[in-house]
C-alpha positions as CSV (number, residue, x, y, z in Angstrom):
1,X,48.6,-24.2,76.6
2,X,51.7,-26.0,75.8
3,X,52.5,-30.0,77.1
4,X,51.7,-29.6,80.6
5,X,54.6,-29.6,83.4
6,X,55.4,-33.0,85.7
7,X,57.6,-33.3,88.7
8,X,59.4,-36.4,86.8
9,X,60.0,-34.2,83.5
10,X,61.4,-31.7,85.4
11,X,64.0,-34.1,87.6
12,X,65.4,-35.3,83.9
13,X,66.2,-31.6,83.3
14,X,69.7,-31.4,83.6
15,X,71.7,-29.1,81.6
16,X,74.7,-31.1,81.9
17,X,72.6,-33.7,79.9
18,X,71.7,-31.4,76.9
19,X,68.5,-29.8,78.6
20,X,68.1,-26.2,78.8
21,X,67.9,-24.6,82.0
22,X,65.1,-24.5,83.7
23,X,62.9,-21.3,84.7
24,X,60.8,-20.7,87.7
25,X,59.2,-17.7,88.9
26,X,57.4,-16.8,92.0
27,X,53.5,-15.8,92.3
28,X,51.0,-15.8,94.4
29,X,48.0,-14.9,92.9
30,X,46.0,-15.7,89.3
31,X,47.0,-12.6,87.2
32,X,50.5,-13.5,88.4
33,X,50.5,-16.8,87.5
34,X,48.4,-15.9,84.1
35,X,51.2,-13.6,83.0
36,X,53.7,-16.2,84.0
37,X,52.5,-19.1,82.1
38,X,51.8,-17.2,79.3
39,X,55.5,-16.2,78.9
40,X,56.3,-20.0,79.2
41,X,58.4,-20.5,82.7
42,X,58.7,-24.3,83.4
43,X,57.1,-23.9,86.9
44,X,55.4,-21.5,89.4
45,X,56.4,-21.3,92.8
46,X,53.7,-20.2,95.2
47,X,56.6,-18.9,97.8
48,X,55.8,-18.7,101.6
49,X,57.1,-15.3,100.6
50,X,54.2,-14.4,100.0
51,X,54.6,-13.0,103.9
52,X,56.9,-10.1,103.0
53,X,55.9,-9.9,99.3
54,X,52.0,-9.7,99.9
55,X,51.0,-9.6,103.5
56,X,53.2,-7.2,104.8
57,X,55.3,-9.2,106.9
58,X,58.9,-8.9,108.2
59,X,59.7,-12.3,107.2
60,X,58.2,-16.0,106.1
61,X,57.4,-17.1,109.9
62,X,54.1,-15.7,109.7
63,X,52.3,-16.9,106.8
64,X,50.7,-20.1,108.1
65,X,49.2,-23.4,106.0
66,X,46.0,-22.0,105.2
67,X,47.4,-18.4,103.9
68,X,49.5,-20.8,101.5
69,X,46.7,-23.1,100.6
70,X,44.7,-20.2,99.7
71,X,47.4,-18.6,97.7
72,X,48.0,-21.8,95.8
73,X,44.4,-23.1,95.0
74,X,44.3,-19.1,93.0
75,X,47.3,-19.8,91.1
76,X,46.1,-23.2,90.1
77,X,42.9,-22.1,89.0
78,X,44.5,-20.4,85.9
79,X,44.9,-24.4,85.0
80,X,48.6,-23.6,84.0
81,X,50.8,-25.5,81.7
82,X,54.0,-25.3,84.3
83,X,54.1,-27.1,87.1
84,X,53.2,-25.4,90.5
85,X,55.2,-25.6,93.1
86,X,54.2,-25.1,96.9
87,X,55.9,-24.0,99.9
88,X,55.0,-25.5,103.4
89,X,55.6,-22.8,105.8
90,X,57.4,-22.7,109.0
91,X,56.4,-25.2,111.3
92,X,54.4,-27.0,109.2
93,X,56.7,-30.2,108.7
94,X,58.6,-30.0,111.9
95,X,56.7,-31.4,114.6
96,X,55.9,-35.4,113.4
97,X,55.7,-37.1,110.1
98,X,51.9,-37.2,110.2
99,X,51.4,-33.3,110.4
100,X,53.7,-33.1,107.4
101,X,52.3,-35.6,105.2
102,X,48.5,-33.9,106.2
103,X,49.7,-30.3,105.3
104,X,51.5,-31.3,102.1
105,X,47.9,-33.0,101.3
106,X,46.1,-29.7,101.8
107,X,48.4,-28.2,99.5
108,X,48.2,-30.7,96.8
109,X,44.3,-30.5,96.6
110,X,44.3,-26.8,96.7
111,X,45.8,-27.4,93.7
112,X,49.5,-27.9,94.0
113,X,52.0,-30.6,91.8
114,X,54.5,-30.5,94.1
115,X,55.6,-29.0,97.7
116,X,59.0,-27.4,98.7
117,X,60.3,-27.7,102.0
118,X,63.6,-26.2,103.3
119,X,66.1,-27.9,105.0
120,X,69.0,-30.5,104.5
121,X,69.7,-34.0,105.7
122,X,67.7,-33.6,109.2
123,X,64.6,-33.2,107.2
124,X,65.0,-36.5,105.3
125,X,62.3,-37.8,107.8
126,X,59.6,-35.6,106.2
127,X,61.0,-35.8,102.8
128,X,60.6,-40.0,103.0
129,X,57.1,-39.3,104.5
130,X,55.5,-37.3,102.2
131,X,57.3,-39.0,99.3
132,X,55.8,-42.2,100.3
133,X,52.2,-40.6,100.4
134,X,52.8,-40.2,96.6
135,X,53.5,-36.4,96.9
136,X,56.9,-34.9,94.6
137,X,58.9,-33.0,97.0
138,X,61.5,-30.4,96.0
139,X,64.4,-29.6,98.1
140,X,65.9,-26.2,99.5
141,X,69.3,-25.3,100.5
142,X,71.6,-22.3,101.3
143,X,70.4,-19.7,102.4
144,X,67.2,-21.0,104.2
145,X,64.6,-18.2,105.2
146,X,62.7,-20.0,107.9
147,X,66.1,-20.4,109.7
148,X,66.5,-16.8,110.0
149,X,66.9,-16.6,113.4
150,X,69.0,-19.6,113.6
151,X,71.4,-18.2,110.9
152,X,71.2,-14.9,112.1
153,X,69.9,-13.3,109.1
154,X,69.9,-13.2,106.4
155,X,73.3,-13.9,104.9
156,X,75.0,-16.0,102.3
157,X,75.9,-19.7,103.2
158,X,78.4,-22.1,102.3
159,X,81.4,-19.4,102.5
160,X,83.8,-22.3,104.3
161,X,85.1,-25.6,102.4
162,X,83.3,-27.2,105.9
163,X,80.1,-25.3,104.7
164,X,80.0,-26.4,101.2
165,X,80.8,-29.9,101.8
166,X,77.7,-30.0,104.3
167,X,75.5,-28.7,101.3
168,X,76.8,-31.7,99.2
169,X,75.9,-33.8,102.5
170,X,73.0,-32.1,102.5
171,X,71.8,-32.0,99.1
172,X,73.0,-36.2,98.5
173,X,70.8,-36.9,101.6
174,X,67.7,-35.1,100.2
175,X,68.2,-37.0,96.8
176,X,68.7,-40.3,98.4
177,X,64.8,-39.3,100.5
178,X,63.7,-38.7,96.5
179,X,63.3,-35.2,95.9
180,X,63.0,-33.8,92.3
181,X,65.4,-30.5,92.5
182,X,66.8,-28.6,94.7
183,X,66.9,-24.9,94.9
184,X,69.9,-23.8,96.1
185,X,69.5,-19.9,97.5
186,X,72.2,-17.4,98.4
187,X,75.6,-19.3,97.6
188,X,79.0,-19.0,96.1
189,X,78.8,-19.7,92.5
190,X,81.9,-22.3,93.2
191,X,79.9,-24.0,96.1
192,X,76.5,-24.3,93.7
193,X,78.4,-25.6,90.9
194,X,80.0,-28.6,92.8
195,X,76.2,-29.3,94.3
196,X,75.0,-29.1,91.2
197,X,77.5,-31.7,89.5
198,X,77.0,-34.4,92.6
199,X,73.1,-34.4,92.1
200,X,71.2,-36.6,89.3
201,X,68.4,-33.9,90.0
202,X,68.7,-30.4,89.1
203,X,69.7,-27.4,91.0
204,X,67.6,-24.0,90.6
205,X,69.3,-21.1,91.9
206,X,68.4,-18.2,93.6
207,X,71.5,-15.5,94.1
208,X,73.5,-18.9,93.7
209,X,74.9,-18.3,90.4
210,X,75.3,-19.3,86.6
211,X,75.9,-22.9,87.3
212,X,72.4,-24.6,88.3
213,X,70.1,-26.1,86.1
214,X,67.8,-23.4,86.6
215,X,66.9,-20.0,87.5
216,X,64.2,-18.5,90.1
217,X,62.9,-15.2,90.7
218,X,60.0,-13.8,92.0
219,X,57.6,-12.0,89.9
220,X,57.4,-8.7,92.0
221,X,61.1,-8.5,91.4
222,X,61.0,-8.9,87.9
223,X,58.6,-6.8,86.9
224,X,59.4,-3.8,89.4
225,X,56.5,-4.2,91.6
226,X,58.5,-3.7,94.8
227,X,61.4,-1.0,94.7
228,X,62.0,-1.2,98.3
229,X,64.5,-3.8,98.8
230,X,67.0,-5.2,95.9
231,X,68.6,-8.1,96.3
232,X,72.3,-8.3,94.6
233,X,70.4,-11.2,92.7
234,X,68.0,-9.5,91.1
235,X,67.6,-7.6,87.8
236,X,64.6,-6.0,87.0
237,X,63.0,-6.3,83.4
238,X,60.1,-3.8,84.1
239,X,59.7,-0.7,86.5
240,X,55.4,-1.7,86.9
241,X,55.6,0.0,90.3
242,X,56.5,3.5,88.6
243,X,54.2,2.9,85.8
244,X,51.7,2.2,88.1
245,X,52.0,5.5,90.1
246,X,52.0,7.1,87.8
247,X,48.9,5.9,86.6
248,X,47.4,6.3,89.4
249,X,48.1,9.9,90.4
250,X,46.7,10.8,86.7
251,X,43.6,9.0,87.5
252,X,43.4,11.1,91.2
253,X,43.8,14.4,89.2
254,X,41.3,13.1,87.1
255,X,38.6,12.6,89.4
256,X,39.6,16.2,91.2
257,X,39.6,18.2,88.1
258,X,36.5,16.6,86.5
259,X,37.6,14.5,83.9
260,X,36.6,11.6,84.4
261,X,34.3,9.8,84.8
262,X,33.7,11.4,80.4
263,X,30.6,10.7,78.6
264,X,32.1,7.7,77.0
265,X,32.6,6.0,80.2
266,X,29.2,7.1,81.8
267,X,26.2,4.9,81.3
268,X,22.8,6.6,80.5
269,X,19.1,6.4,80.1
270,X,16.8,6.3,77.0
271,X,15.9,9.8,76.4
272,X,12.3,9.7,77.4
273,X,13.1,8.3,81.0
274,X,16.7,10.6,81.2
275,X,13.2,13.7,80.3
276,X,11.0,12.1,83.3
277,X,14.1,11.6,85.6
278,X,16.3,14.7,85.2
279,X,14.5,17.0,88.0
280,X,14.7,14.1,90.3
281,X,18.3,13.6,89.6
282,X,19.2,16.6,90.3
283,X,18.6,16.1,94.0
284,X,19.3,12.3,94.5
285,X,22.8,11.0,95.2
286,X,22.2,7.7,94.9
287,X,24.5,5.4,93.2
288,X,22.6,3.4,90.1
289,X,25.4,1.6,88.8
290,X,28.9,0.2,90.3
291,X,31.4,-1.8,89.1
292,X,33.3,-4.8,90.4
293,X,36.1,-7.3,88.4
294,X,34.9,-6.4,85.4
295,X,30.7,-7.1,85.5
296,X,28.3,-4.3,85.9
297,X,25.9,-4.5,88.5
298,X,22.2,-1.8,88.9
299,X,21.2,-0.9,92.1
C-alpha cells in the first residue's frame, strides 16, 4: 500500500501547477474498493449513485444516511491508500447546520476521510459548519442529481453565459467556505475550464471535458458491469457484465447436465466411513457440507 492520500494533499493537486491529474472512482463495497485502490486511484467516492447502481432506484433521492454509512464502512474496511469520500445524501444537509454536522460525522465515523455535498452559494453555511467541525468537504456543481426535479431532469448545465458565470461564482463561494476540491458534472468543457482556472482548489470532472484537474467515473461503468444506460461521458474499459452472464450460463449448464460438481469439487469421507454409510447415503438427502464466503462449514 502506498502513502495514504489526504484531503490537504488533494487540495494541492492543481494541474496548472504541475501536478498529475487526479483519478477518482466511485465504488460502493469492499471488493470494488480493493480493485480501485490496487489500480492506483487517488480517491474512492462512495456516491449516492448507490441508489441507482446498487439498490435499483430510479434516482439518488431514495438513499439514506444509514445506507451511505453502511457502504462507506464496507469501503473503509479495506484500508485503502486512496482517500475515501462519502456523499451526504438528499435531505441530510438541507435543514439545519446541526443536522448537517451530525450526518457528516456519521459518515466520518463509518470510515470516510471527507464528505461531499451538492450545491453552490446557498450551501455555504452548511459547508462552513462542517469545516468548522474539522471535517474536509468536497463540493459538487453543474448537474446536481439531488436537484433532478428542480432542474427538470438529468440535463447539461451552464449552457449560457449567465449560467456559466453563476457556476464560477458558486465555485468561488464554496472555496471561500473551505472546500478542498469541487466535482463538476455535465457542463460544457469551456465552462469547466473557466471554473478550473478561476479556483485555487482542484476540479474533478464527470462529463465536463479534459480541462479539469481530475476525472471521476463509476466503477460499474468503467468495468461494463452495468450496460442499461451509457451516458456520453462514459468510456468502458471492460465488458464484465457480458463475461459474467456467459460464465453463469456455463455454470447453469454444468449443474443441469451433472458436470458440476466434479469429483475434484466434492468432499470425500475416509474409505471405512464411506463403506459404512454407503447404504444409508442412498436414502439420505441431507446436505452435509456448505460453502459461505470461502469458508467450509459442516452441518
